[in-house]
N, CA, C, O and the ligand as a Tripos MOL2 file, in Angstrom:
@<TRIPOS>MOLECULE
protein
  249   247    63     0     0
PROTEIN
NO_CHARGES

@<TRIPOS>ATOM
      1 N           1.3080  -46.8140   20.7470 N.3       1 MET1
      2 CA         -0.2620  -46.5470   21.1100 C.3       1 MET1
      3 C          -0.6600  -45.1850   21.5920 C.2       1 MET1
      4 O          -1.7030  -44.6230   21.2590 O.2       1 MET1
      5 N           0.3230  -44.6540   22.4690 N.am      2 ARG2
      6 CA          0.1170  -43.2940   23.1180 C.3       2 ARG2
      7 C          -0.1140  -42.2720   21.8860 C.2       2 ARG2
      8 O          -1.0220  -41.4420   21.8560 O.2       2 ARG2
      9 N           0.7560  -42.4460   20.9760 N.am      3 ALA3
     10 CA          0.9320  -41.3600   20.1930 C.3       3 ALA3
     11 C          -0.2880  -41.0520   19.0130 C.2       3 ALA3
     12 O          -0.4430  -40.0780   18.2760 O.2       3 ALA3
     13 N          -1.0300  -42.2400   19.1580 N.am      4 ALA4
     14 CA         -2.3230  -42.1160   18.2220 C.3       4 ALA4
     15 C          -3.3180  -41.4840   19.1520 C.2       4 ALA4
     16 O          -4.2720  -40.9270   18.6080 O.2       4 ALA4
     17 N          -3.2580  -41.4760   20.4230 N.am      5 GLN5
     18 CA         -4.3020  -40.9920   21.1020 C.3       5 GLN5
     19 C          -4.3940  -39.3610   21.0570 C.2       5 GLN5
     20 O          -3.3470  -38.7230   20.9510 O.2       5 GLN5
     21 N          -5.4750  -38.7850   21.1280 N.am      6 LYS6
     22 CA         -5.6280  -37.4090   21.3320 C.3       6 LYS6
     23 C          -6.6990  -37.2100   22.2020 C.2       6 LYS6
     24 O          -7.6430  -37.9790   22.3790 O.2       6 LYS6
     25 N          -6.4560  -35.9090   22.8450 N.am      7 ALA7
     26 CA         -7.1930  -35.2600   24.0780 C.3       7 ALA7
     27 C          -7.9700  -34.1670   23.3830 C.2       7 ALA7
     28 O          -7.4930  -33.5380   22.4380 O.2       7 ALA7
     29 N          -9.1000  -33.9680   23.8410 N.am      8 CYS8
     30 CA         -9.9860  -32.9040   23.5340 C.3       8 CYS8
     31 C          -9.7140  -31.7090   24.1930 C.2       8 CYS8
     32 O          -9.5460  -31.6810   25.4120 O.2       8 CYS8
     33 N          -9.6460  -30.5750   23.3830 N.am      9 LYS9
     34 CA         -9.3530  -29.0840   23.8110 C.3       9 LYS9
     35 C         -10.1430  -28.5760   24.9190 C.2       9 LYS9
     36 O          -9.7850  -27.8150   25.8190 O.2       9 LYS9
     37 N         -11.3430  -29.1480   24.7000 N.am     10 ASN10
     38 CA        -12.5730  -28.5980   25.4160 C.3      10 ASN10
     39 C         -12.5030  -29.3390   26.8680 C.2      10 ASN10
     40 O         -12.2090  -28.7170   27.8890 O.2      10 ASN10
     41 N         -12.7700  -30.5800   26.8540 N.am     11 CYS11
     42 CA        -13.2770  -31.3620   27.9430 C.3      11 CYS11
     43 C         -11.9700  -32.2620   28.4030 C.2      11 CYS11
     44 O         -11.9250  -32.7120   29.5480 O.2      11 CYS11
     45 N         -10.9310  -32.4970   27.4710 N.am     12 SER12
     46 CA         -9.9370  -33.5410   27.8270 C.3      12 SER12
     47 C         -10.1840  -34.9390   27.7150 C.2      12 SER12
     48 O          -9.3950  -35.8050   28.0900 O.2      12 SER12
     49 N         -11.3460  -35.1510   27.1660 N.am     13 PHE13
     50 CA        -11.4670  -36.5090   26.8670 C.3      13 PHE13
     51 C         -10.6550  -37.2190   25.7610 C.2      13 PHE13
     52 O         -10.7860  -36.7860   24.6160 O.2      13 PHE13
     53 N          -9.7890  -38.3140   25.9930 N.am     14 ILE14
     54 CA         -8.9260  -39.0100   25.2300 C.3      14 ILE14
     55 C          -9.7340  -40.0170   24.2410 C.2      14 ILE14
     56 O         -10.5310  -40.8840   24.5990 O.2      14 ILE14
     57 N          -9.3890  -39.7390   23.0790 N.am     15 SER15
     58 CA         -9.8140  -40.6710   22.1380 C.3      15 SER15
     59 C          -8.9350  -40.7990   20.9900 C.2      15 SER15
     60 O          -7.8780  -40.1690   21.0130 O.2      15 SER15
     61 N          -9.2640  -41.6400   19.8310 N.am     16 GLY16
     62 CA         -8.4320  -41.5770   18.7730 C.3      16 GLY16
     63 C          -8.8400  -40.8740   17.6530 C.2      16 GLY16
     64 O          -8.2240  -40.9480   16.5900 O.2      16 GLY16
     65 N         -10.0620  -40.0390   17.8450 N.am     17 ASP17
     66 CA        -10.5970  -39.3990   16.9870 C.3      17 ASP17
     67 C         -10.0180  -37.7910   16.7460 C.2      17 ASP17
     68 O          -9.4180  -37.2660   17.6840 O.2      17 ASP17
     69 N         -10.1770  -37.1750   15.7160 N.am     18 ASP18
     70 CA         -9.9070  -35.8310   15.3450 C.3      18 ASP18
     71 C         -10.9590  -34.6330   16.0470 C.2      18 ASP18
     72 O         -10.7310  -33.4500   16.3000 O.2      18 ASP18
     73 N         -12.1660  -35.4390   16.2390 N.am     19 LYS19
     74 CA        -13.1650  -34.6380   17.0760 C.3      19 LYS19
     75 C         -13.4430  -35.4590   18.2780 C.2      19 LYS19
     76 O         -13.2710  -36.6700   18.4140 O.2      19 LYS19
     77 N         -13.9030  -34.5890   19.1310 N.am     20 CYS20
     78 CA        -14.2560  -35.2810   20.6260 C.3      20 CYS20
     79 C         -15.4770  -35.8560   20.4080 C.2      20 CYS20
     80 O         -16.4070  -35.1810   19.9670 O.2      20 CYS20
     81 N         -15.6230  -37.3440   20.7340 N.am     21 PRO21
     82 CA        -16.8920  -37.9840   20.5320 C.3      21 PRO21
     83 C         -17.9430  -37.4550   21.6560 C.2      21 PRO21
     84 O         -19.1410  -37.7340   21.7130 O.2      21 PRO21
     85 N         -17.2600  -36.6910   22.4640 N.am     22 LEU22
     86 CA        -18.2500  -36.2260   23.7060 C.3      22 LEU22
     87 C         -18.8380  -34.9460   23.2690 C.2      22 LEU22
     88 O         -20.0500  -34.7620   23.1490 O.2      22 LEU22
     89 N         -17.8740  -34.0260   23.0260 N.am     23 CYS23
     90 CA        -18.5710  -32.5100   22.8150 C.3      23 CYS23
     91 C         -18.4430  -32.0410   21.5110 C.2      23 CYS23
     92 O         -19.0530  -31.0070   21.2380 O.2      23 CYS23
     93 N         -17.5130  -32.7990   20.3040 N.am     24 GLY24
     94 CA        -17.5290  -32.2470   19.1580 C.3      24 GLY24
     95 C         -16.4240  -31.2790   18.8480 C.2      24 GLY24
     96 O         -16.2490  -30.8330   17.7140 O.2      24 GLY24
     97 N         -15.6150  -30.9370   19.9800 N.am     25 ASN25
     98 CA        -14.6640  -30.0240   19.7400 C.3      25 ASN25
     99 C         -13.2760  -30.6070   19.1690 C.2      25 ASN25
    100 O         -13.0930  -31.8210   19.2650 O.2      25 ASN25
    101 N         -12.3860  -29.8760   18.6360 N.am     26 PRO26
    102 CA        -11.2780  -30.4190   17.9680 C.3      26 PRO26
    103 C         -10.2340  -31.4010   19.2230 C.2      26 PRO26
    104 O         -10.3210  -31.2640   20.4430 O.2      26 PRO26
    105 N          -9.5760  -32.0740   18.7130 N.am     27 THR27
    106 CA         -8.7370  -32.8300   19.7070 C.3      27 THR27
    107 C          -6.9470  -32.3620   19.2850 C.2      27 THR27
    108 O          -6.5410  -31.6780   18.3450 O.2      27 THR27
    109 N          -6.3610  -32.8800   20.1290 N.am     28 THR28
    110 CA         -5.0240  -32.3610   19.8970 C.3      28 THR28
    111 C          -3.9150  -33.6580   20.1930 C.2      28 THR28
    112 O          -4.4170  -34.6470   20.7270 O.2      28 THR28
    113 N          -2.6140  -33.7030   19.9150 N.am     29 LYS29
    114 CA         -1.9750  -34.8790   20.2930 C.3      29 LYS29
    115 C          -1.0950  -34.3220   21.2470 C.2      29 LYS29
    116 O          -0.3110  -35.0610   21.8420 O.2      29 LYS29
    117 N          -1.1330  -33.0510   21.4730 N.am     30 ASP30
    118 CA         -0.2650  -32.1030   22.5900 C.3      30 ASP30
    119 C          -0.9370  -32.1770   23.8890 C.2      30 ASP30
    120 O          -1.6050  -31.2480   24.3440 O.2      30 ASP30
    121 N          -0.7320  -33.4030   24.5340 N.am     31 TRP31
    122 CA         -1.3070  -33.4980   25.8670 C.3      31 TRP31
    123 C          -0.4180  -34.2720   26.8160 C.2      31 TRP31
    124 O           0.3470  -35.1210   26.3580 O.2      31 TRP31
    125 N          -0.4770  -34.0310   28.0880 N.am     32 GLN32
    126 CA          0.3340  -34.9300   29.1020 C.3      32 GLN32
    127 C          -0.2850  -35.4900   30.1460 C.2      32 GLN32
    128 O          -1.0220  -34.7390   30.7850 O.2      32 GLN32
    129 N          -0.1710  -36.8530   30.5770 N.am     33 GLY33
    130 CA         -0.6880  -37.4130   31.7830 C.3      33 GLY33
    131 C          -2.2970  -37.5330   31.5350 C.2      33 GLY33
    132 O          -3.0040  -36.7960   30.8480 O.2      33 GLY33
    133 N          -2.6350  -38.5820   32.2320 N.am     34 TYR34
    134 CA         -3.9710  -38.7240   32.4120 C.3      34 TYR34
    135 C          -4.8080  -39.6620   33.3100 C.2      34 TYR34
    136 O          -4.2650  -40.6980   33.6960 O.2      34 TYR34
    137 N          -5.9890  -39.4150   33.6520 N.am     35 VAL35
    138 CA         -6.5690  -40.1660   34.4870 C.3      35 VAL35
    139 C          -7.7080  -41.0460   34.1460 C.2      35 VAL35
    140 O          -8.5600  -40.5070   33.4390 O.2      35 VAL35
    141 N          -7.9270  -42.3160   34.4960 N.am     36 VAL36
    142 CA         -8.9210  -43.1750   34.0780 C.3      36 VAL36
    143 C         -10.0530  -42.9930   35.1300 C.2      36 VAL36
    144 O          -9.8520  -43.1020   36.3400 O.2      36 VAL36
    145 N         -11.2550  -42.7080   34.5730 N.am     37 ILE37
    146 CA        -12.5030  -42.4860   35.3430 C.3      37 ILE37
    147 C         -13.3010  -43.8250   35.0540 C.2      37 ILE37
    148 O         -13.9100  -43.9820   33.9960 O.2      37 ILE37
    149 N         -13.2590  -44.8220   36.1000 N.am     38 ILE38
    150 CA        -13.8810  -45.7400   35.9530 C.3      38 ILE38
    151 C         -15.5390  -45.6150   36.4420 C.2      38 ILE38
    152 O         -16.4390  -46.2160   35.8550 O.2      38 ILE38
    153 N         -15.7010  -44.9470   37.3270 N.am     39 ASP39
    154 CA        -17.0290  -44.6140   37.9040 C.3      39 ASP39
    155 C         -17.1130  -43.3230   38.4510 C.2      39 ASP39
    156 O         -16.9740  -43.0920   39.6520 O.2      39 ASP39
    157 N         -17.3820  -42.3170   37.4260 N.am     40 HIS40
    158 CA        -17.5060  -40.8840   37.4670 C.3      40 HIS40
    159 C         -18.3140  -40.5480   38.8280 C.2      40 HIS40
    160 O         -17.8870  -39.6290   39.5270 O.2      40 HIS40
    161 N         -19.4910  -41.2760   39.2340 N.am     41 THR41
    162 CA        -20.3540  -40.9010   40.1800 C.3      41 THR41
    163 C         -19.5100  -41.0590   41.6180 C.2      41 THR41
    164 O         -19.9470  -40.4330   42.5830 O.2      41 THR41
    165 N         -18.6320  -41.6600   41.7370 N.am     42 ARG42
    166 CA        -17.8580  -42.0360   43.0580 C.3      42 ARG42
    167 C         -16.5170  -41.5000   42.7760 C.2      42 ARG42
    168 O         -15.7420  -41.7230   43.7050 O.2      42 ARG42
    169 N         -15.9770  -40.8360   41.7430 N.am     43 SER43
    170 CA        -14.7180  -40.4400   41.5940 C.3      43 SER43
    171 C         -14.5190  -38.9270   42.1280 C.2      43 SER43
    172 O         -15.1520  -37.9600   41.7050 O.2      43 SER43
    173 N         -13.6270  -38.8990   43.0320 N.am     44 GLU44
    174 CA        -13.4590  -37.3810   43.5310 C.3      44 GLU44
    175 C         -12.7730  -36.6630   42.3330 C.2      44 GLU44
    176 O         -13.0720  -35.4910   42.1040 O.2      44 GLU44
    177 N         -11.8990  -37.2910   41.5900 N.am     45 ILE45
    178 CA        -11.2440  -36.6940   40.6300 C.3      45 ILE45
    179 C         -12.1300  -35.8960   39.5930 C.2      45 ILE45
    180 O         -12.0760  -34.7170   39.2460 O.2      45 ILE45
    181 N         -12.9440  -36.9030   39.2240 N.am     46 ALA46
    182 CA        -14.1030  -36.6470   38.2050 C.3      46 ALA46
    183 C         -15.1220  -35.5610   38.6780 C.2      46 ALA46
    184 O         -15.7890  -34.9160   37.8700 O.2      46 ALA46
    185 N         -15.2030  -35.4030   39.9640 N.am     47 GLN47
    186 CA        -16.1410  -34.1980   40.3640 C.3      47 GLN47
    187 C         -15.4050  -32.9210   40.2640 C.2      47 GLN47
    188 O         -15.9130  -31.8400   39.9670 O.2      47 GLN47
    189 N         -14.0970  -33.1520   40.5520 N.am     48 ARG48
    190 CA        -13.2420  -31.8620   40.6480 C.3      48 ARG48
    191 C         -13.0240  -31.0290   39.2290 C.2      48 ARG48
    192 O         -12.9160  -29.8320   38.9640 O.2      48 ARG48
    193 N         -13.0100  -32.3410   38.3890 N.am     49 MET49
    194 CA        -12.8180  -31.8270   36.8440 C.3      49 MET49
    195 C         -14.1830  -31.4880   36.3900 C.2      49 MET49
    196 O         -14.3110  -30.7880   35.3860 O.2      49 MET49
    197 N         -15.1110  -31.8760   36.9700 N.am     50 GLY50
    198 CA        -16.3170  -31.7760   36.1730 C.3      50 GLY50
    199 C         -16.7150  -32.6150   35.2300 C.2      50 GLY50
    200 O         -17.3040  -32.2230   34.2220 O.2      50 GLY50
    201 N         -16.4250  -33.8960   35.4700 N.am     51 ILE51
    202 CA        -16.3460  -35.0870   34.3140 C.3      51 ILE51
    203 C         -17.6810  -35.8400   34.7380 C.2      51 ILE51
    204 O         -17.7120  -36.2990   35.8800 O.2      51 ILE51
    205 N         -18.6420  -35.9820   34.0190 N.am     52 ASN52
    206 CA        -19.9230  -36.8740   34.0480 C.3      52 ASN52
    207 C         -19.8720  -38.1700   33.0240 C.2      52 ASN52
    208 O         -20.9060  -38.6380   32.5490 O.2      52 ASN52
    209 N         -18.7670  -38.6180   32.7780 N.am     53 VAL53
    210 CA        -18.7820  -39.6980   31.9410 C.3      53 VAL53
    211 C         -17.6410  -40.4580   32.3780 C.2      53 VAL53
    212 O         -16.7660  -39.8710   33.0140 O.2      53 VAL53
    213 N         -17.5110  -41.8980   32.0790 N.am     54 ASN54
    214 CA        -16.4210  -42.6860   32.3430 C.3      54 ASN54
    215 C         -15.4340  -42.5820   31.1230 C.2      54 ASN54
    216 O         -15.8890  -42.2760   30.0210 O.2      54 ASN54
    217 N         -14.1710  -42.8140   31.2850 N.am     55 GLY55
    218 CA        -13.1800  -42.7600   30.3070 C.3      55 GLY55
    219 C         -11.7200  -42.2810   30.7880 C.2      55 GLY55
    220 O         -11.3470  -42.2630   31.9610 O.2      55 GLY55
    221 N         -10.9510  -41.8890   29.6480 N.am     56 ARG56
    222 CA         -9.5570  -41.4640   30.1140 C.3      56 ARG56
    223 C          -9.8060  -39.8890   29.8680 C.2      56 ARG56
    224 O         -10.5710  -39.4610   29.0050 O.2      56 ARG56
    225 N          -9.0820  -39.1210   30.7140 N.am     57 PHE57
    226 CA         -8.9100  -37.6160   30.5660 C.3      57 PHE57
    227 C          -7.7550  -37.1490   30.8020 C.2      57 PHE57
    228 O          -7.1310  -37.3930   31.8350 O.2      57 PHE57
    229 N          -7.3090  -36.3610   29.7840 N.am     58 ALA58
    230 CA         -5.8040  -35.8790   30.0220 C.3      58 ALA58
    231 C          -5.7150  -34.7610   31.0220 C.2      58 ALA58
    232 O          -6.6450  -33.9560   31.0700 O.2      58 ALA58
    233 N          -4.7580  -34.6450   31.7660 N.am     59 LEU59
    234 CA         -4.5760  -33.6730   32.8580 C.3      59 LEU59
    235 C          -4.0620  -32.2910   32.4310 C.2      59 LEU59
    236 O          -4.3360  -31.2100   32.9530 O.2      59 LEU59
    237 N          -3.1750  -32.5630   31.2650 N.am     60 LYS60
    238 CA         -2.7920  -31.2400   30.6550 C.3      60 LYS60
    239 C          -2.9260  -31.2690   29.2150 C.2      60 LYS60
    240 O          -2.3190  -32.1490   28.6030 O.2      60 LYS60
    241 N          -3.7140  -30.3400   28.5190 N.am     61 VAL61
    242 CA         -3.9710  -30.2980   27.1580 C.3      61 VAL61
    243 C          -3.4500  -28.6910   26.7600 C.2      61 VAL61
    244 O          -3.7000  -27.6370   27.3450 O.2      61 VAL61
    245 N          -2.7010  -28.9250   25.6380 N.am     62 ARG62
    246 CA         -2.2610  -27.3220   25.3530 C.3      62 ARG62
    247 C          -2.9310  -27.1100   23.9570 C.2      62 ARG62
    248 O          -2.8360  -26.0230   23.3860 O.2      62 ARG62
    249 ZN        -14.7050  -32.8680   24.4770 Zn       63 ZN63
@<TRIPOS>BOND
     1     1     2 1
     2     2     3 1
     3     3     4 2
     4     3     5 am
     5     5     6 1
     6     6     7 1
     7     7     8 2
     8     7     9 am
     9     9    10 1
    10    10    11 1
    11    11    12 2
    12    11    13 am
    13    13    14 1
    14    14    15 1
    15    15    16 2
    16    15    17 am
    17    17    18 1
    18    18    19 1
    19    19    20 2
    20    19    21 am
    21    21    22 1
    22    22    23 1
    23    23    24 2
    24    23    25 am
    25    25    26 1
    26    26    27 1
    27    27    28 2
    28    27    29 am
    29    29    30 1
    30    30    31 1
    31    31    32 2
    32    31    33 am
    33    33    34 1
    34    34    35 1
    35    35    36 2
    36    35    37 am
    37    37    38 1
    38    38    39 1
    39    39    40 2
    40    39    41 am
    41    41    42 1
    42    42    43 1
    43    43    44 2
    44    43    45 am
    45    45    46 1
    46    46    47 1
    47    47    48 2
    48    47    49 am
    49    49    50 1
    50    50    51 1
    51    51    52 2
    52    51    53 am
    53    53    54 1
    54    54    55 1
    55    55    56 2
    56    55    57 am
    57    57    58 1
    58    58    59 1
    59    59    60 2
    60    59    61 am
    61    61    62 1
    62    62    63 1
    63    63    64 2
    64    63    65 am
    65    65    66 1
    66    66    67 1
    67    67    68 2
    68    67    69 am
    69    69    70 1
    70    70    71 1
    71    71    72 2
    72    71    73 am
    73    73    74 1
    74    74    75 1
    75    75    76 2
    76    75    77 am
    77    77    78 1
    78    78    79 1
    79    79    80 2
    80    79    81 am
    81    81    82 1
    82    82    83 1
    83    83    84 2
    84    83    85 am
    85    85    86 1
    86    86    87 1
    87    87    88 2
    88    87    89 am
    89    89    90 1
    90    90    91 1
    91    91    92 2
    92    91    93 am
    93    93    94 1
    94    94    95 1
    95    95    96 2
    96    95    97 am
    97    97    98 1
    98    98    99 1
    99    99   100 2
   100    99   101 am
   101   101   102 1
   102   102   103 1
   103   103   104 2
   104   103   105 am
   105   105   106 1
   106   106   107 1
   107   107   108 2
   108   107   109 am
   109   109   110 1
   110   110   111 1
   111   111   112 2
   112   111   113 am
   113   113   114 1
   114   114   115 1
   115   115   116 2
   116   115   117 am
   117   117   118 1
   118   118   119 1
   119   119   120 2
   120   119   121 am
   121   121   122 1
   122   122   123 1
   123   123   124 2
   124   123   125 am
   125   125   126 1
   126   126   127 1
   127   127   128 2
   128   127   129 am
   129   129   130 1
   130   130   131 1
   131   131   132 2
   132   131   133 am
   133   133   134 1
   134   134   135 1
   135   135   136 2
   136   135   137 am
   137   137   138 1
   138   138   139 1
   139   139   140 2
   140   139   141 am
   141   141   142 1
   142   142   143 1
   143   143   144 2
   144   143   145 am
   145   145   146 1
   146   146   147 1
   147   147   148 2
   148   147   149 am
   149   149   150 1
   150   150   151 1
   151   151   152 2
   152   151   153 am
   153   153   154 1
   154   154   155 1
   155   155   156 2
   156   155   157 am
   157   157   158 1
   158   158   159 1
   159   159   160 2
   160   159   161 am
   161   161   162 1
   162   162   163 1
   163   163   164 2
   164   163   165 am
   165   165   166 1
   166   166   167 1
   167   167   168 2
   168   167   169 am
   169   169   170 1
   170   170   171 1
   171   171   172 2
   172   171   173 am
   173   173   174 1
   174   174   175 1
   175   175   176 2
   176   175   177 am
   177   177   178 1
   178   178   179 1
   179   179   180 2
   180   179   181 am
   181   181   182 1
   182   182   183 1
   183   183   184 2
   184   183   185 am
   185   185   186 1
   186   186   187 1
   187   187   188 2
   188   187   189 am
   189   189   190 1
   190   190   191 1
   191   191   192 2
   192   191   193 am
   193   193   194 1
   194   194   195 1
   195   195   196 2
   196   195   197 am
   197   197   198 1
   198   198   199 1
   199   199   200 2
   200   199   201 am
   201   201   202 1
   202   202   203 1
   203   203   204 2
   204   203   205 am
   205   205   206 1
   206   206   207 1
   207   207   208 2
   208   207   209 am
   209   209   210 1
   210   210   211 1
   211   211   212 2
   212   211   213 am
   213   213   214 1
   214   214   215 1
   215   215   216 2
   216   215   217 am
   217   217   218 1
   218   218   219 1
   219   219   220 2
   220   219   221 am
   221   221   222 1
   222   222   223 1
   223   223   224 2
   224   223   225 am
   225   225   226 1
   226   226   227 1
   227   227   228 2
   228   227   229 am
   229   229   230 1
   230   230   231 1
   231   231   232 2
   232   231   233 am
   233   233   234 1
   234   234   235 1
   235   235   236 2
   236   235   237 am
   237   237   238 1
   238   238   239 1
   239   239   240 2
   240   239   241 am
   241   241   242 1
   242   242   243 1
   243   243   244 2
   244   243   245 am
   245   245   246 1
   246   246   247 1
   247   247   248 2
@<TRIPOS>SUBSTRUCTURE
     1 MET1         2 RESIDUE 1 A MET
     2 ARG2         6 RESIDUE 1 A ARG
     3 ALA3        10 RESIDUE 1 A ALA
     4 ALA4        14 RESIDUE 1 A ALA
     5 GLN5        18 RESIDUE 1 A GLN
     6 LYS6        22 RESIDUE 1 A LYS
     7 ALA7        26 RESIDUE 1 A ALA
     8 CYS8        30 RESIDUE 1 A CYS
     9 LYS9        34 RESIDUE 1 A LYS
    10 ASN10       38 RESIDUE 1 A ASN
    11 CYS11       42 RESIDUE 1 A CYS
    12 SER12       46 RESIDUE 1 A SER
    13 PHE13       50 RESIDUE 1 A PHE
    14 ILE14       54 RESIDUE 1 A ILE
    15 SER15       58 RESIDUE 1 A SER
    16 GLY16       62 RESIDUE 1 A GLY
    17 ASP17       66 RESIDUE 1 A ASP
    18 ASP18       70 RESIDUE 1 A ASP
    19 LYS19       74 RESIDUE 1 A LYS
    20 CYS20       78 RESIDUE 1 A CYS
    21 PRO21       82 RESIDUE 1 A PRO
    22 LEU22       86 RESIDUE 1 A LEU
    23 CYS23       90 RESIDUE 1 A CYS
    24 GLY24       94 RESIDUE 1 A GLY
    25 ASN25       98 RESIDUE 1 A ASN
    26 PRO26      102 RESIDUE 1 A PRO
    27 THR27      106 RESIDUE 1 A THR
    28 THR28      110 RESIDUE 1 A THR
    29 LYS29      114 RESIDUE 1 A LYS
    30 ASP30      118 RESIDUE 1 A ASP
    31 TRP31      122 RESIDUE 1 A TRP
    32 GLN32      126 RESIDUE 1 A GLN
    33 GLY33      130 RESIDUE 1 A GLY
    34 TYR34      134 RESIDUE 1 A TYR
    35 VAL35      138 RESIDUE 1 A VAL
    36 VAL36      142 RESIDUE 1 A VAL
    37 ILE37      146 RESIDUE 1 A ILE
    38 ILE38      150 RESIDUE 1 A ILE
    39 ASP39      154 RESIDUE 1 A ASP
    40 HIS40      158 RESIDUE 1 A HIS
    41 THR41      162 RESIDUE 1 A THR
    42 ARG42      166 RESIDUE 1 A ARG
    43 SER43      170 RESIDUE 1 A SER
    44 GLU44      174 RESIDUE 1 A GLU
    45 ILE45      178 RESIDUE 1 A ILE
    46 ALA46      182 RESIDUE 1 A ALA
    47 GLN47      186 RESIDUE 1 A GLN
    48 ARG48      190 RESIDUE 1 A ARG
    49 MET49      194 RESIDUE 1 A MET
    50 GLY50      198 RESIDUE 1 A GLY
    51 ILE51      202 RESIDUE 1 A ILE
    52 ASN52      206 RESIDUE 1 A ASN
    53 VAL53      210 RESIDUE 1 A VAL
    54 ASN54      214 RESIDUE 1 A ASN
    55 GLY55      218 RESIDUE 1 A GLY
    56 ARG56      222 RESIDUE 1 A ARG
    57 PHE57      226 RESIDUE 1 A PHE
    58 ALA58      230 RESIDUE 1 A ALA
    59 LEU59      234 RESIDUE 1 A LEU
    60 LYS60      238 RESIDUE 1 A LYS
    61 VAL61      242 RESIDUE 1 A VAL
    62 ARG62      246 RESIDUE 1 A ARG
    63 ZN63       249 GROUP 0 **** ****
């Protein structure tokens, strides 16, 4: 399952698409670790990473 997931090179959003559904930038399979943002308005991580949507975000994208 994880192999099919790709992370955006720009915003780190994880999806199964070749283009990020959030910002339209290309995605890559070369990423490590992720955080799940369930409520971005109350997530400290989301605020630190500048995330303003819910979803999964890669911690490291190459
Ligand atoms: Zn993106």
